[in-house]
N, C-alpha and C positions, 0 to 999 in steps of 0.2 A: 654636251652636244644635244641639239634639238632634233627629234626624230621627225621625219616627214610624214604627212598625213597618211600616205599609203601603208607605210610600215606600222603606224599606230592602228590602222583598220585591219591589219594582218592578224589572224588568230595566233595566239601564243603557241598553240598547238603546231602551227606551220611556221614558227620563227619569229612572229611578231612580239611585241612587248606586253606582258600581262597587265591586266587592269589593276591588279593588287599584288604587291610583294611583301607587305607587312603581314606577319603572323596574326591569326585570330586568336581570341582569349582561349587559354587552355582550360580543360575541365577534367577532374574537379579543380576548383580554385585553390590557392595555397591555404594551409590551415590558418585560422585565426587564433588569437590568444586565448579565448575561452575554450576552444577545442584542445589545444595544447595543454592547458592546465588540467582539463578534466581527464583527458586521455592519460597523462602522466599520473594523475592521482590514482586512477583505476589500475594502471600497470604496477605502481609501487604497493598498492593494497594487496596484491596477489589474488583478489577475488574476481577472476576473469569470467567466470561462468555466471549464468543468470540465477543459479540456484546456490550460489556461495555466499550469499548475505549482502551483496553489493546493492546500490540503488538506482544505478544508471538506467537499466532496462525498465524498472517500475516507473521511474520519473518520465522516461521517454514516452512510454505507453500511456501514462495518465495525461501528459501534455497533448499528445496527439489526438487522443480521444476527445478531449476538450475542444480542441481546434476543429474536430469534425462534428462537433455538436451532439456527442453521445457520452455514455457514461463508461464504456468498457473498451478494453483493447487487449490485444496479445501480439508481442513481438516475436517474429519468426525468422528463419534463416534466409528466406528470399520470398518474393511475391508469388512465384509458381506454387511453392508449398503453402503460401497463405491462401490463395484460391482454393487449393485442394482442401485445406482444413476448414475453410468456411463452408465449402459445399458439404463436406462430411458432418460438420456440426449442425448443419441444417437438415440433416437426414437424407442427403442425396447420395445414392449409391448405385449398385448393379440393378440394371432394368430401367433406370430413369434416363431421361433425355434433358439436356440443357441447352438453351438457345444461346448462341455466340454470334457476333457480327463477322461478316466475311472479311472485312478489311480491318485487321488487328494482327498483333504479334502472335505467333504460334502457341505461346504458352497459355493463352486464353482457352485454347482447345485442349492442349495436352493436359492441363490441370483437371479438366473434365474426365479425360481418360484415366488419369491417375486415381481419380475418386471412384472409378468403376462404372461411370455413366457414359452415355453417348452424346458427344457434341452434335448439335443440329446447327449448320451453318446457314445463317439467314443474311439477306442483303442489307446494304446500308442505304441511307438517304442519298440521292444522287448529288445533292448540293453540299451538305455538310459532312458526309461520309460516316456518320455515326449510325449505329443500329437503328433501322427503321422500325417503328412501332407497328405499322401495318404489315411488314414482312415478318416480324416476330410473331404477331397474332396468327398469320397465315401458316406458320410453322408449328404451332401448338397441336399436339396429339394427346390421347389419353395418358401416355407415358411422360409427358412433359413435367418436370419437377421444378425448374428454375429458369430464370433469364439472367444472363450475364452482360449488361451494358458496359461498354468500354468508354472511358472518358479519353477519347483519342486526342493525342498530341498536346494535352493539357486543357482542352475544351470540355466543359460538362456536357454529358449527353442530355437528351430531352427526358429528364426523369419522370415528369408528370405523365407523359404519354406512356412510357414504358411501365411505370407503376400501375397505371390503369389497366394495361393489358394483364399484368401479373395479378391484379386483384380480381379481374373478371374470371380468371382461371385458377385462382388459389395456388399461385406459383411463389416460390421464394425468389428474391432479387439479390444477387451478388454483384456489387460495383467493382469492375476492375479499374481502380483508381491509380494504377501504376505510374501513370505519366502526369498526374493532375494534382500534386501537392499544392494546397492553397486555392484551388479553383472553387468558384460559387456558382450555384444555380438558383435563379430567383432570390438572391440574397442569402441563401443558405449554403453551408459548407458541403461539398460533395463527400462521399465516403460514408456519411450517416443518413443517406436518403433512402437506402434499401434496407435489407435484413442484415447485411454485412458489407463492408467495403475493405479493399485491400490496396495498400500502397507498396511501392518498391523503393529500395535503396541501393539498386544495382548501380554500377559505375557511371552510367550515362544520365542517371536520373537527377532531378532538381535538388534532391538531398541524397547524398551517397555516403555509404561506408564500404564501398567496394562491392558488397552484397548486403542483402537484408530485406526484410519486409515487415509490415505491420497490418494487422487486421483490426478493424473497429466495428462495434455494434451497439445497439441501444437496448437489447433485451438481456436481462440477467441470465435467464435459462440458456439462451443462445451462446452467450459468452462462456458459461460453464462448460457447454458441450464442446465449443471450439478449443477452449483452454485444455480440456482433457485430451483431445486429439492430438494437441501439440506437446503434451507432457505424458506421454506413455500410457494413457489411459487412466491416470490418477484423477481424484476429484480434488477440488479446491481445498476442502477441509479434511481430506482423508489421509490415511497412513502413506509413508514413503513408498513402502512395498506393497501398497494396496492398489490393485490395477483392475477394477470392475468393468472397464471397456478396453477395447483394442485402440492403442494410440501409438504415436511415435515421438521421438525427440526432434522437434522442429525449432527449437529455441534460438533466438538471437544471443550473442555475447555482450558482456558488459563493455568490452573495448569498442565494439561497433556502436553501441548506444551512446558511449562517451563522444564519439565523433559526430553523432546525429543531434544529440539533444541541443547544443548551442546553435545549430543551424536554424531552429525555429525563430530565433531572434533576428535573423537577416533574410529569412525567406521571402517576406514581402517586398523588401527593397529590391531583391533580385528579380522578383516577378515583374515589378514596375520597370526595371531595366529592359527586360525582354519585351515587354508590351510596348515600350517607347521605340525600340528598334523595329518591331513589326509595324507600328504605325507609320514609321518612316518608310519602310518597304512599300506599303500600300501607296503612299504618295508618290514614291519614285516609279513604281510600275504603272501607274495611271498615265504617265507621260509617254510610255514606250509605245512605238508604232513599228510595224514591219511591213514593207522594207523601210530601212532607216530614212527618216525625213517625210514619211507619210503622215500628213495631219488628220487624215479621215480614218473612220473605222474605230473599233473597240480595241482597248489593250490586248495584246496577245497573251499576256500572263496576268492572273489575278490570285489574290490570297483566298483560299478555301475559308468560308465564313464559319462561325460557330453555330451550333443548333440554337433553335429558339429557347429563350429562358436563360442563356448564359450571361451572368453578371460579372464574373472575373475569370478570365482565361489565363491559365498559369504559363502558357506558351513553351511547353517542353519542346515542341517542334513548331515550325511555321510551314504549313503546307501550301504549295503553289499549284495552281492548275494552268496548264498550257492550253490554249484555244487554237493553236495553229498546228499544222502537221509538222512533226520533227522526228529525227533519227535519235531515239533515246539514248543509245549507247554513245553515240558521237557527242551529243549534247553534254552528257555527264563527263566525258573524257576532256571536252573542250572547256568546260567551266572549271575543272580541276586545274588545267593548264593556265587559266586566267587567274588563278589564285583564289577563287570562289567556289569551293567544292560544294556540291549538292549530293543529296541521297535519293536513290531510286525508289524508296518506299517498299511497302508490302506487296507480295503477290497474294491474290484472292486465297483464302484458306482452303476452299474447295478444290483448288487445283494442285494441292500438295498430296501426291500419292501416299506418303506415310500416313497421313491422317485418314484418307478414305480407306486404306488397307487396314487400319486399326479400328474401323467401324463407324467413323464420323459419317454423318449423312448431310449432304450439301444441296441445299435449295438452288434454283436458278438465281444468279447474283450478277445481273448485267451492270449495276452501279459500281460494285466493287472491281469488276473487270475493267470498266472504263477508267476507274481511278489508278489502276495498276499501269495503265498506258499513258495517262494524262497528267499525273500528280507527282510532283517531285518535293523533297523536304529541304528546308533550312535547319541545320542542326542546332541544338541548344547553345553549344559553345559560341557559334556565330551570333546568336541573339543577344549574348552577353556583351557584345562589342558596343562601342559608342554609336548612336544613331547615324552618324555620318558614314559608317560603314554600309548603310543601306544603298548609298549611292554607288559603291563598288559593286554590289549585287546587281542593281539594275543595269549598270553600264555593261557588265559582263554578259548579262543575259541578252541585252540589245545587241551587242557585238556578235555573240554567238548565232542569235536567231536570224541575223541579216547575212550571215556568211553564205 
């Protein structure tokens, strides 16, 4: 039966036909043969912990450090602990301040609190939504010890500008690379552009073992300090029951490392797939006009661009900015009904009472506040679809915005 034009135009939320009924790709994807083989080998070995003589954690750490352009790494239980350990290893603690962007996941700030320091929430660039170098510099005080750029959504932050701020004020730089496996900035891998970089292997990330994280760094002394934080205060060449410093057991397991290590061989192919989908979305969005059929004016929806210097965006998320008034809750509900779910994104960190009550200091952040109203996300699993799926995304947006 052919549906009439009126029913086709009716929102699925109101009984119309959804734009898409086929499922989007699942995440994580099915295990590949190399993962099955390595995980089985680790399970059968009985050496599941990182200190039991297995090699998966060591191999993963070495491979990830090389990929990040540095010599050292430490595998940890999750990226929040990784950020904490990196800060502590760099000497950040009680009485210090760490500048974090206002538009990011809450763990960027809570890791600072866990280290005993104060998060200082600075605004993001109004165009690319990454930590603004000028806002970061304006937030520096005599107590500032570090800056934490976040490679948001898989886009590399403008590290030259942020490193310059850090150099002027003798600050450490910890890259929150949780979302940016494989991204590059001016041709260099992210993660190794500051004093330490931290990746996440949580279930939504581009490489996942359900949970997990990894810290990379270029300096031998920094590595030794971070390793000690993650290994109960031991030293690399010290006695098992020697604990000259305070530390914690923050280690990754061999089983998790076995899931992750083979992923490095297919990561670039998956990044290319997501970038192909993102490019198709940009082309499709350029043709949308509201109301439907209007050939004039600018597109009502655009893709948030990466910061200057980005040479490879790993596309963990695709951020869309809407330039027309819309009811946010209605749009998200209507897009879900059309079979094209979108995510509402982050609230500004400075609006979270739990953080400010815990001592976080928030600078004025109008760009982050605007992003929380105007920006929506396309999740990673959708980006793994064939580029033809971008047509469904654009059609659903056009249909909902014209309603």
